[in-house]
N, C-alpha and C positions, 0 to 999 in steps of 0.2 A: 504494500500500500504506500502510495506517495505521501510523504509527510516531512515536516521540519524536524530533523532528528536531534540537532544540537546547536547551541550557540557557543562558539569558541571565542578565544581572545580577539581574533581578527577576522573571523569568517563565520558564516552560517552554513551548516551542513544539512543538505536535503537528500532524503532517500527518494529517488525518482526513477520510475521505470516506464512512464508513458511518454510517447513522442511529442504530443502537443504541449504538455507541461515542460518537457525538456527544452523545446524550442523557446518557450517563454522565458525560462530561466537563463538560457544562453543570451537572450536579448537583454537581460538584466546584468550581464557581465559574469555569469557563472562559468566555472571550469569543472571538468569531470576528472575524476581519479578513481582508483580502485576502492576508495572509501565512500564514494558517492559524488554528489554535485555540491560545490561550495560557491558561495558568493562572498567576496571579501568586503570588509568595511574598515574604516580608519578612525571612526569616532562614534560616540553615543548617538549623535544625530544621524550619521550615516547608517548605523544599525537600525535605528527607528525607521528610516526610509526603506531599508531592505525588508524589514518585518512587515511594514505597511504594504509593500508590493506583494509579498507572499499572502497577506490577508486578502488583498484584492483578488488574487488568483485562487482564493479559497482552498489553499493548501492547509491541511490539518497540522496543528502544532502538538508535538509529543508532550505528554503530561504524565505525572506519576505522583503518588503521595510522597511528600518530602523531596528534597533535592532542588536543584536550580535548573528546571526544565525549560525548553523553549516557551511553553505556555506561561511559566512563571516569569520569564524575562519580559514577555509581552505585557503581562499584568503590571510589572514594575514600571515599565515605560509608559503604560497607560496612566498609572498613578502620578507620574511625573509630567503628564500631558504632552508626551512626545509622540504618542500614537493614540488613536481613538477607535471606539467601536468594539465589537466582539470578534472572537475567532472561534474556529472549531478546534476543540482539544481532542486528542486521541490517546486512549490507553488500550491495553490488550488484556483480555481474560485468558488467552492462550495465543500461541504464535500466529494463528490465522484468524483470530477472532477480535477485530478491533471494536472498541466501544467509542462512539463519537458523541460529543456533547458541546453545547454552546458555552463559551467561557468569556 
């Protein structure tokens, strides 16, 4: 399932297997590697712009109880008024059983 997998120090990692989304991500400056697709950023405002673009593309954000997940990063930036609106958060009940919810 396509989703925002991680927010790293200088890039956002996206697990992506669908062609149309992959094309959109490359248009945003993404690069592909064996880890997945990543979009670089250089500041908190640039991170907010990347996450807003992923929100616009309706890519689910990984979430889990505890930890600093992509959904938690988005929520923090929303509290700081750098991003707006809701996202779709995804957790898994088993490897092939995603659970989607509005966050």
